[in-house]
VOGU-3710 file (C-alpha; in Angstrom, 3 decimals, decimal comma):
1> marklrffke> 122,614/125,639/122,236  119,791/123,341/121,114  122,334/121,218/119,262  124,468/120,947/122,392  121,453/119,927/124,438  120,570/117,260/121,860  124,163/116,032/122,126  123,827/115,845/125,922  120,552/113,936/125,603  122,141/111,409/123,242
11> qmtkaglsps> 125,003/110,890/125,671  122,594/110,467/128,598  120,551/107,951/126,615  123,666/105,928/125,810  124,651/106,004/129,488  121,156/104,859/130,561  120,310/108,167/132,287  117,166/110,242/131,910  116,635/113,945/132,612  115,573/114,550/136,187
21> trsarnddvd> 111,927/115,509/136,650  112,939/117,322/139,845  115,071/119,789/137,950  115,422/123,118/139,691  112,892/125,243/137,776  113,678/128,278/139,890  117,328/128,467/138,816  117,990/132,012/137,648  120,152/131,247/134,631  121,177/133,977/132,229
31> ldnlevklge> 121,113/132,913/128,592  124,619/134,218/127,851  126,066/132,457/130,883  124,183/129,316/129,916  125,714/129,416/126,443  129,214/129,603/127,927  128,426/126,833/130,409  127,019/124,550/127,719  130,104/125,156/125,587  132,409/124,230/128,457
41> leaeliemna> 130,407/121,100/129,283  130,329/120,055/125,645  134,109/120,511/125,256  134,731/118,568/128,471  132,381/115,770/127,448  133,863/115,547/123,948  137,359/115,366/125,436  136,231/112,627/127,833  134,669/110,666/124,974  137,805/111,027/122,846
51> nheklqqsyn> 140,078/109,890/125,690  137,732/107,018/126,471  137,703/105,919/122,826  141,504/106,029/122,642  141,910/104,108/125,887  139,262/101,593/124,899  140,880/101,114/121,509  144,266/100,565/123,102  142,715/98,147/125,579  141,020/96,149/122,798
61> elkeyklvmq> 144,232/96,087/120,737  146,232/94,784/123,689  143,631/92,085/124,326  143,883/90,976/120,709  147,698/91,107/120,893  147,624/88,887/123,975  145,385/86,386/122,196  147,732/86,337/119,205  150,752/85,729/121,428  149,001/82,880/123,209
71> kageffqsaq> 147,513/81,150/120,149  150,549/81,687/117,873  152,831/80,451/120,644  150,809/77,244/120,653  151,366/76,980/116,864  155,160/77,161/117,246  155,268/74,863/120,240  153,315/72,163/118,413  155,396/72,692/115,243  158,697/72,439/117,121
81> ssaaakqrea> 157,555/69,314/118,963  156,527/67,729/115,685  159,841/68,694/113,986  161,899/67,299/116,871  159,998/64,026/116,770  160,539/63,693/113,032  164,250/64,461/113,388  164,676/61,777/116,048  162,844/59,306/113,866  165,073/60,126/110,886
91> eaqqrgegsi> 168,259/59,740/112,955  167,121/56,393/114,323  166,266/55,191/110,833  169,683/56,319/109,568  171,516/54,381/112,268  169,461/51,236/111,924  169,296/51,115/108,121  172,672/52,406/106,968  172,845/49,783/104,163  172,967/50,065/100,445
101> dcpllleqem> 169,126/50,137/100,355  168,943/53,494/102,182  167,575/56,282/99,941  170,261/58,608/98,612  168,020/61,683/98,762  167,642/61,313/102,498  171,432/61,284/102,891  171,645/64,412/100,727  169,012/66,159/102,804  170,813/65,345/106,003
111> vtdpskqvkl> 174,127/66,672/104,789  172,742/69,795/103,124  174,488/73,035/104,093  172,310/74,954/106,593  173,280/78,245/104,958  171,512/77,172/101,747  168,152/76,434/103,487  165,169/78,795/102,700  164,078/81,133/105,542  160,220/81,423/105,822
121> gfvsglvsre> 158,514/84,594/106,998  155,162/84,801/108,758  152,306/87,254/109,434  150,030/86,862/112,485  146,787/88,534/113,548  143,018/88,123/113,907  140,307/87,940/111,241  136,512/87,760/111,489  135,317/84,163/111,748  132,547/84,575/109,182
131> rsltferilf> 135,133/85,804/106,641  137,893/83,336/107,522  137,058/80,833/104,753  137,001/83,563/102,118  140,239/84,943/103,554  141,905/81,554/103,225  140,628/81,065/99,659  141,850/84,488/98,482  145,297/83,905/100,037  145,592/80,572/98,233
141> ratrgnvflk> 144,606/82,044/94,875  146,696/85,211/95,165  149,906/83,298/96,006  149,051/80,237/93,887  149,233/78,017/96,911  152,737/79,144/98,002  151,653/79,967/101,568  150,818/77,947/104,636  147,864/79,216/106,742  147,212/78,133/110,300
151> qsvvedpvtd> 144,052/79,273/112,192  142,799/78,871/115,738  139,272/79,655/116,944  138,833/82,224/119,748  136,091/80,881/121,997  134,589/84,164/123,251  133,641/87,150/121,066  136,330/89,820/120,843  135,727/93,589/120,884  137,019/94,960/117,606
161> pasgekvekn> 139,312/97,996/118,157  138,040/99,819/115,072  134,261/99,372/115,389  133,972/98,720/119,135  131,521/95,855/118,501  131,689/92,272/119,705  132,903/90,058/116,857  133,716/86,336/116,704  137,281/86,016/115,390  140,024/83,517/114,551
171> vfmvfysger> 143,766/83,899/115,224  145,693/83,234/112,003  149,341/82,820/111,061  150,441/82,874/107,412  153,872/81,469/106,456  155,327/82,698/103,178  158,550/82,898/101,192  159,638/86,066/99,443  158,923/89,779/99,661  156,398/89,659/96,829
181> arnkimkice> 154,232/87,131/98,670  154,472/89,256/101,806  153,144/92,349/100,015  150,181/90,389/98,680  149,395/89,032/102,142  149,508/92,546/103,654  147,056/93,924/101,070  144,662/91,000/101,564  144,742/91,536/105,349  143,869/95,202/104,897
191> afganrypft> 141,027/94,333/102,518  139,514/91,861/104,988  139,955/94,150/108,020  142,315/91,686/109,667  144,294/93,206/112,536  148,005/92,235/112,311  150,284/91,970/115,348  154,046/91,216/115,638  155,217/87,862/116,957  158,612/86,511/118,070
201> edlgkqfqii> 159,772/82,916/117,908  161,760/83,173/121,127  159,799/81,505/123,934  161,413/83,699/126,589  160,443/86,887/124,812  156,929/85,517/124,274  156,444/85,019/127,998  157,931/88,452/128,730  155,596/90,176/126,207  152,524/88,379/127,576
211> tevsgrleel> 153,450/89,489/131,113  153,940/93,115/130,018  150,669/93,147/128,041  148,727/91,724/131,016  150,084/94,446/133,304  149,282/97,114/130,751  145,718/95,782/130,423  145,158/96,064/134,168  146,402/99,671/134,150  144,166/100,593/131,227
221> kttidvglvh> 141,158/98,905/132,861  141,644/100,957/136,009  142,059/104,178/134,006  138,930/103,461/131,920  136,837/102,748/135,032  137,929/106,019/136,658  137,098/107,910/133,443  133,662/106,316/133,253  132,901/107,302/136,841  133,951/110,878/136,137
231> rsnllqtiay> 131,867/110,937/132,937  128,850/109,488/134,752  129,086/112,206/137,446  129,220/114,888/134,754  126,194/113,441/132,936  124,231/113,224/136,198  124,926/116,908/136,817  123,742/117,706/133,290  120,652/115,506/133,731  119,642/117,380/136,885
241> hfenwsllvk> 119,601/120,743/135,083  118,687/119,455/131,618  114,931/120,139/131,741  115,448/123,676/132,987  118,104/124,424/130,373  116,055/122,827/127,601  112,948/124,832/128,513  114,926/128,068/128,568  116,438/127,367/125,154  113,047/126,360/123,715
251> keksiyhtln> 111,487/129,593/124,953  114,266/131,708/123,488  114,158/129,775/120,233  110,378/130,168/119,984  110,745/133,918/120,515  113,219/134,219/117,648  111,061/131,937/115,501  108,121/134,284/116,072  110,258/137,373/115,433  111,341/135,851/112,121
261> mlsidvsrkc> 107,703/135,952/110,987  107,562/139,725/111,495  108,117/142,096/108,587  110,628/144,952/108,659  109,600/148,528/107,986  112,843/149,980/106,620  111,653/153,583/106,587  110,536/153,599/110,224  113,185/151,076/111,329  110,759/148,900/113,226
271> lvaegwcpvf> 109,192/145,468/113,136  105,566/145,057/112,083  103,520/142,056/113,227  100,066/141,061/112,049  98,119/138,411/113,895  94,878/137,398/115,545  93,786/137,877/119,130  90,496/137,427/120,990  88,459/140,623/121,301  88,206/140,284/125,088
281> atnqiqsvlq> 92,017/140,206/125,346  92,630/143,506/123,509  92,943/145,664/126,630  95,057/143,067/128,381  97,468/142,906/125,433  97,804/146,692/125,372  98,576/146,861/129,089  101,169/144,077/128,796  102,860/145,841/125,873  103,032/149,078/127,882
291> katidsssqv> 104,504/147,226/130,838  107,081/145,583/128,576  108,081/148,991/127,203  108,605/150,327/130,725  110,483/147,244/131,943  112,857/147,285/128,974  113,467/151,052/129,312  112,623/151,473/125,653  112,429/154,993/124,259  109,815/154,000/121,680
301> gtifhvlqtk> 106,538/152,429/122,710  104,741/149,558/121,018  101,814/150,548/118,827  98,790/148,244/118,919  96,232/148,812/116,183  93,170/146,803/115,146  93,110/146,059/111,405  90,138/145,425/109,148  90,569/142,353/106,956  88,524/140,100/104,706
311> espptyfhtn> 90,390/137,003/105,839  88,402/134,464/107,808  89,504/134,605/111,461  90,526/131,481/113,343  88,167/129,834/115,788  88,740/130,034/119,517  86,610/128,357/122,173  87,562/129,036/125,760  87,592/125,635/127,473  88,680/124,244/130,813
321> kftsafqeiv> 89,764/120,804/131,984  86,109/119,686/132,058  84,930/120,949/128,665  88,188/120,466/126,713  87,638/116,726/126,157  84,118/117,314/124,784  85,480/120,004/122,478  88,153/117,580/121,263  85,394/115,140/120,257  83,928/117,842/118,007
331> daygiakyqe> 87,329/119,038/116,735  88,170/115,492/115,661  85,308/115,855/113,147  86,370/119,337/112,049  87,204/122,779/113,405  84,262/125,160/113,434  84,333/128,195/111,178  84,422/131,614/112,802  81,044/132,284/114,504  79,702/128,882/113,469
341> anpgvftiit> 77,462/127,175/116,019  79,632/125,000/118,258  78,253/121,460/118,758  80,557/121,058/121,750  78,103/122,941/123,970  75,377/120,386/123,329  77,795/117,445/123,257  78,507/117,920/126,987  74,990/116,608/127,707  73,868/114,714/124,622
351> fpflfavmfg> 76,995/112,577/124,185  77,079/110,971/127,672  73,286/110,697/127,668  73,140/108,782/124,365  75,960/106,594/125,645  73,983/105,897/128,821  70,864/104,970/126,853  72,882/102,108/125,333  74,817/101,297/128,521  72,046/101,730/131,101
361> dwghgiclfl> 72,850/99,724/134,239  73,437/101,544/137,483  75,718/98,782/138,785  78,008/99,050/135,769  77,706/102,839/135,944  78,985/102,830/139,536  81,973/100,687/138,509  82,734/103,089/135,682  82,383/106,056/138,034  84,760/104,553/140,608
371> atsyfiirek> 87,362/103,880/137,907  87,266/107,436/136,558  87,170/108,899/140,085  90,633/107,455/140,637  91,977/109,507/137,736  90,106/112,641/138,841  91,273/112,445/142,472  94,918/111,937/141,439  94,846/114,202/138,388  97,607/116,468/139,727
381> kfssqklgdi> 99,961/113,510/140,019  99,039/112,044/136,639  99,225/115,399/134,841  102,894/115,749/135,824  103,805/112,218/134,707  104,493/110,756/131,284  101,768/108,171/130,747  101,342/105,454/128,154  99,212/105,999/125,070  96,074/104,247/126,347
391> temifggryv> 96,413/105,564/129,908  96,963/109,102/128,650  93,883/108,853/126,436  91,741/107,635/129,339  93,154/110,332/131,630  92,450/113,046/129,046  88,815/111,937/128,803  88,297/111,358/132,520  85,471/113,919/132,787  83,749/112,522/129,687
401> immmalfsiy> 83,844/109,054/131,273  82,575/110,531/134,553  79,566/112,064/132,799  78,984/108,808/130,930  79,034/106,945/134,261  76,623/109,380/135,955  74,146/109,231/133,079  74,498/105,433/133,029  73,504/105,344/136,693  70,497/107,542/135,839
411> tgliyneffs> 69,319/105,416/132,893  70,090/102,261/134,882  67,696/103,457/137,574  65,087/104,054/134,869  65,639/100,550/133,456  65,814/99,258/137,080  68,870/97,128/136,351  71,762/96,486/138,717  73,957/93,905/136,986  70,637/92,858/135,326
421> vpfelfgpsa> 68,957/92,417/138,754  65,881/94,623/139,543  65,444/96,283/142,957  62,500/97,950/144,663  64,448/101,143/145,391  61,583/103,607/145,076  58,872/101,583/146,722  57,068/98,240/146,283  55,925/96,959/142,934  52,517/98,011/141,699
431> ygcrdpscsd> 51,648/94,379/140,905  50,802/91,515/143,214  49,362/87,990/143,155  45,651/87,534/142,900  45,896/84,404/145,090  48,719/82,306/146,683  48,817/79,950/143,701  50,387/82,537/141,396  53,573/83,067/143,373  55,705/81,585/140,559
441> astaglvkvr> 53,568/82,846/137,677  54,925/85,036/134,884  52,005/87,253/133,934  48,866/85,221/134,668  47,517/85,963/138,121  49,348/89,276/138,536  47,057/92,235/139,122  47,710/95,870/139,887  47,271/96,245/143,629  48,692/99,738/144,223
451> asypfgvdpk> 49,770/102,884/142,455  52,273/102,705/139,611  55,963/102,342/140,400  57,113/105,941/140,960  60,365/105,915/138,957  61,551/103,668/136,160  60,489/100,176/135,175  58,456/98,183/137,670  60,565/95,378/139,232  57,872/92,800/138,453
461> whgtrselpf> 58,394/93,327/134,733  61,869/91,819/135,018  62,040/88,063/134,807  58,592/87,725/133,227  57,602/86,711/129,755  56,312/90,177/129,069  59,663/91,748/129,922  61,179/91,531/126,442  58,194/92,955/124,478  57,747/95,733/127,029
471> lnslkmkmsi> 61,402/96,784/127,083  61,543/96,401/123,309  58,658/98,810/122,922  59,959/101,223/125,547  63,513/101,438/124,252  62,590/101,464/120,575  60,108/104,318/120,953  62,441/106,210/123,241  65,197/105,906/120,619  62,922/107,436/117,978
481> llgvaqmnlg> 61,959/110,311/120,283  65,591/111,066/121,107  66,645/110,843/117,460  63,923/113,146/116,165  64,609/115,645/118,957  68,345/115,752/118,219  67,826/116,036/114,455  65,434/118,938/115,019  68,079/120,582/117,163  70,558/120,188/114,302
491> iilsyfnakf> 68,209/121,804/111,794  67,509/124,686/114,213  71,241/125,275/114,568  71,530/125,319/110,763  69,167/128,316/110,845  71,611/130,301/112,965  74,511/129,320/110,717  72,496/130,397/107,653  71,687/133,680/109,357  75,376/134,328/110,025
501> ftneiniwyq> 76,950/133,216/106,774  74,445/133,546/103,906  71,390/135,501/102,902  67,752/134,627/103,569  67,522/132,203/100,633  68,940/129,371/102,740  66,578/130,220/105,558  63,331/130,176/103,580  64,220/127,564/100,976  66,319/125,199/103,069
511> fvpqmiflns> 65,633/125,553/106,782  61,834/125,874/106,585  61,152/122,978/104,160  63,567/120,736/106,060  61,695/121,361/109,306  58,365/120,738/107,585  59,489/117,490/105,926  61,120/116,023/109,045  58,304/116,852/111,443  55,488/115,995/109,049
521> lfgylslliv> 56,668/112,409/109,133  58,869/111,636/112,081  57,708/114,500/114,280  54,182/113,177/113,813  55,390/109,677/114,719  56,887/111,084/117,918  53,576/112,767/118,705  51,727/109,464/118,282  54,181/107,733/120,649  53,651/110,341/123,368
531> vkwctgsqad> 49,868/110,284/122,966  49,804/106,476/123,117  51,859/106,529/126,314  49,622/109,127/127,913  46,315/107,559/126,937  47,243/103,888/127,254  45,779/103,220/123,814  46,317/99,864/122,053  46,656/101,468/118,623  49,135/99,907/116,192
541> lyhvmiymfl> 51,511/102,696/115,216  53,071/100,588/112,453  49,665/100,329/110,808  49,011/104,056/111,246  52,301/105,142/109,613  52,159/102,631/106,745  48,572/103,388/105,739  49,194/107,114/106,125  51,045/106,741/102,798  49,155/103,833/101,201
551> sptdelgenq> 45,561/104,835/102,070  45,500/108,303/103,626  41,710/108,682/103,189  40,716/105,405/104,871  39,141/105,401/108,301  41,527/104,674/111,187  39,068/102,679/113,278  40,578/101,363/116,501  43,957/102,912/115,591  42,596/106,440/116,031
561> lffgqkflqi> 44,280/108,163/118,969  42,637/111,602/118,946  39,916/113,577/117,195  40,878/114,963/113,781  43,782/112,558/113,344  42,781/111,605/109,779  42,605/115,222/108,615  45,912/116,030/110,319  47,618/113,073/108,591  46,436/114,247/105,165
571> vlllaalvsv> 47,697/117,776/105,857  51,078/116,545/107,084  51,452/114,180/104,106  50,730/117,010/101,666  53,147/119,275/103,534  55,885/116,617/103,304  55,250/116,218/99,557  55,304/119,975/98,976  58,494/120,509/100,992  60,562/118,375/98,578
581> pwmlfpkpfl> 60,079/120,590/95,467  60,225/123,590/97,815  63,792/122,601/98,674  64,689/121,734/95,073  63,390/124,370/92,621  63,230/127,924/94,072  66,815/128,259/95,290  68,637/127,757/91,920  66,310/130,232/90,157  66,687/132,825/92,918
591> lkkqhqerhr> 70,465/132,505/92,837  70,397/132,978/89,052  68,225/136,074/89,459  70,587/137,550/92,035  73,543/136,913/89,732  71,833/138,687/86,829  70,908/141,668/89,007  74,475/142,070/90,190  75,768/142,189/86,616  73,106/144,709/85,549
601> gqsyalldss> 74,389/147,036/88,245  71,207/147,033/90,299  73,027/146,098/93,477  75,875/148,633/93,431  76,243/150,933/96,427  78,077/154,206/97,056  81,803/154,013/97,649  81,569/155,778/101,000  78,859/153,511/102,435  80,787/152,231/105,392
611> dddpletelh> 77,808/150,952/107,374  76,573/148,433/104,822  75,974/144,833/105,552  79,219/142,821/105,178  77,504/140,293/102,924  76,203/143,013/100,614  79,608/144,661/100,533  81,146/141,365/99,520  78,563/140,979/96,763  79,306/144,488/95,519
621> hgsgsheefe> 83,030/143,838/95,404  82,447/140,573/93,594  80,182/142,148/90,968  83,099/143,418/88,979  84,272/139,918/88,097  81,976/138,732/85,308  81,834/135,086/86,226  79,545/132,760/84,313  76,610/131,414/86,301  76,383/127,676/85,679
631> fsevfvhqli> 72,687/127,087/86,284  72,898/123,378/85,529  75,712/122,935/88,022  73,806/124,816/90,739  70,631/122,855/90,015  72,394/119,486/90,124  74,050/120,484/93,412  70,680/121,438/94,889  69,148/118,208/93,585  71,876/116,167/95,283
641> htiefvlgav> 71,401/118,128/98,504  67,625/117,559/98,427  67,902/113,825/97,765  70,545/113,550/100,472  68,316/115,238/103,036  65,162/113,254/102,160  66,944/109,920/102,253  69,042/111,013/105,211  65,961/111,890/107,258  64,767/108,294/106,921
651> sntasylrlw> 68,159/106,616/107,340  69,206/108,850/110,233  65,970/108,143/112,114  66,524/104,425/111,579  70,136/104,876/112,682  68,967/106,086/116,099  67,453/102,633/116,632  70,995/101,534/117,501  70,205/103,036/120,927  67,498/100,392/121,332
661> alslahsels> 69,580/97,530/119,899  72,705/98,135/121,978  70,683/98,697/125,135  68,960/95,333/124,745  72,263/93,645/123,884  73,902/95,071/127,003  70,972/93,987/129,180  70,890/90,460/127,725  74,654/89,976/128,077  74,500/91,116/131,683
671> svfydkvlll> 71,580/88,760/132,330  73,423/85,824/130,738  76,536/86,377/132,859  74,412/86,644/136,014  72,126/83,643/135,358  74,486/81,253/133,573  77,669/81,962/135,530  77,026/83,379/138,993  73,693/81,719/139,838  74,757/78,463/138,195
681> awgfnniivl> 77,926/78,342/140,331  75,880/79,211/143,421  73,566/76,258/142,793  76,363/73,656/143,092  76,786/74,331/146,855  80,549/73,944/146,449  82,925/76,637/147,675  85,537/75,933/144,953  82,942/76,066/142,172  81,525/79,256/143,721
691> iigifvfica> 84,955/80,926/143,808  85,588/79,940/140,185  82,139/81,215/139,208  82,687/84,548/140,957  86,086/84,906/139,269  84,638/84,143/135,823  81,724/86,531/136,469  84,073/89,360/137,465  86,350/88,768/134,445  83,382/88,625/132,058
701> tvgvllvmet> 81,811/91,741/133,584  85,018/93,760/133,454  86,304/92,474/130,121  83,072/92,374/128,146  80,610/94,766/129,794  82,903/97,410/131,279  85,544/97,485/128,530  84,213/96,187/125,226  80,636/97,374/125,722  81,866/100,764/126,920
711> lsaflhalrl> 84,012/101,145/123,818  81,171/99,960/121,583  78,625/102,359/123,071  81,184/105,183/122,929  81,805/104,641/119,214  78,089/104,446/118,418  77,400/107,640/120,371  80,281/109,247/118,468  78,760/108,188/115,146  75,326/109,553/116,113
721> hwvefqnkfy> 76,881/112,931/116,846  79,156/113,136/113,828  76,778/111,763/111,184  73,186/112,091/112,353  73,499/115,329/114,356  76,356/117,458/113,070  75,741/116,901/109,349  72,527/118,931/109,670  74,334/122,191/110,363  78,059/121,782/110,985
731> egdgykfqpf> 80,577/122,260/108,191  83,738/122,205/110,312  86,056/123,687/107,676  87,648/126,370/109,857  91,031/126,467/111,536  91,949/126,638/115,195  93,335/129,699/116,948  96,827/128,775/118,104  98,311/131,622/120,145  101,946/131,942/121,092
741> sfalvsedde> 102,343/130,316/124,485  105,312/129,261/126,566  103,106/126,567/128,116  102,616/124,980/124,687  106,342/125,306/123,984  107,191/123,363/127,144  104,760/120,574/126,213  105,761/120,174/122,562  108,899/118,484/121,331  111,754/120,353/119,713
//
């Protein structure tokens, strides 16, 4: 049945038809009746195709025959005219020059007995134009030049009866003498695919044949057109029901495909299936199986039993249309192992927020929100349509883009940027002029005249010389705070993974020293940033962090932010130095000790201990296999892991500075387009220049800021999650739970 449906689809494609999307899904079609119906339709369609091919072949042959009659008739007419002219010339010459000087051979030729003259035969037909020269050369060589070939070009391409393709051809006529030459000509025509047709020398019969062929062509044309209309109606009927039939066949085929994976219990004469199911669905599956037993009037019920296995289960995360796109971002990195911490939960917030830190502009955020709102409002229509690759990708991530837009509006309000223009949305600026002379000043003459701006960056900071250093400092320090916070979150999640999958060695000799090392350095830097913001201190944090390593015992002087800072720095530096060998040395020796204890039998348990820890049980089962413990290999692996974490802590923290760099780049690009395009066009006081400027500004904003910058910020946020965040805890070497589903069958191809 699937083969027949594929045959129907091929025929519809050739006819330029597509399956109807309004197919009657509620048609109650029995599978057995459908099989009979498909067989009847296939036989009818095959018969139509065969009749059409025969009629079309006959039609093409008659067209070629008509061309041969017309072109070959022209050959004979021109030859006869030429022969008659020569004969008249010879007779006139004989009468006028009947002297002794007249050639004797001419007199002999004129009085030759007609019965002794040689009768020439001929073969006519059509040959491909591109092979006509080769055809002529082979004829000449095969007959040693004892043939005469005449060709005429057919102006329009001719449909070949055998292949059905348009081919440029020539009409040929070969004159020969003797049966042997004729046989050679026939074989050469067959080798070159030349179609031969009979021809008569009688002009009356030629005209009669051409008339008959023309009438026959008109009849065949009418018959072919009627057949095509009938075939088109049949294919339209098939196209209307095709989707429904195809879905029914796919469902039935998927059922048998699943049944083929079941094993047969010969003794009990039943099928046995082993598979995975979510724990929460156990009762639902049992009730459905009972209902199926009752509906099918089966005398034997289905037995559902939970098995204990050592195989790693698949991973299943229950998602909806909002969370599925965020989960796909994580799954593109790797599928979580069973009970491994899922980064998708945190990605829902952290991914659009990190994007917005780089994209912050509430004007651009509103544009992005309006664009994605179109897809969300019309999602029912788009979900039922077949979209292009890019459109389908955007539609699938519509809620991700919506969250990115909302967070961009939020960070844009913090940056106080609307297409790079500041607004006093939350009240007047905290700064004012000391006197009227400073109205155009940058920083000189501005004094704080009221309370601080309640939310975000003060509008006065935009367009001043101090804007760039201030925003540089703000965004750079904010990037460090966000990076350290997210990396700490990753290490905390690694604790839960270690608690689930391994013993306490990873917790005490991996999780704890990692937290100490990261926060002794970069956690302390984050603390200094917060304290400096709160106190308004002018301390140089670069100097503090550099001399924390170079001269930890020196006095801090004006760079001291709080009491006891020097002592705290020494303690944190020592803790960071101790945490490195803490990560490196204890774990290999402890693993070696555990291995030796297992092989001395100190970790064996009773056979009937059914309530033991799964990890211990696994260790007990594995103790029987006397595997060699490669201490050097374990130590080198731990050394690589330690070096990777120490260097990664530095490089990952520096990598979060991309938040600062891309945010400044986005702000500067937006400012350039506003100042150098829109305001410049406005200053010309010319309506045409203004229209051109507005058009260029819109194109630059959409093309560069809303498309390229969005893609750039998206990719950088993706990298921060995959590399800087997920590598702290996420292995992603599991496999996805893929349940049997008719919904998935209808979406997938055959």
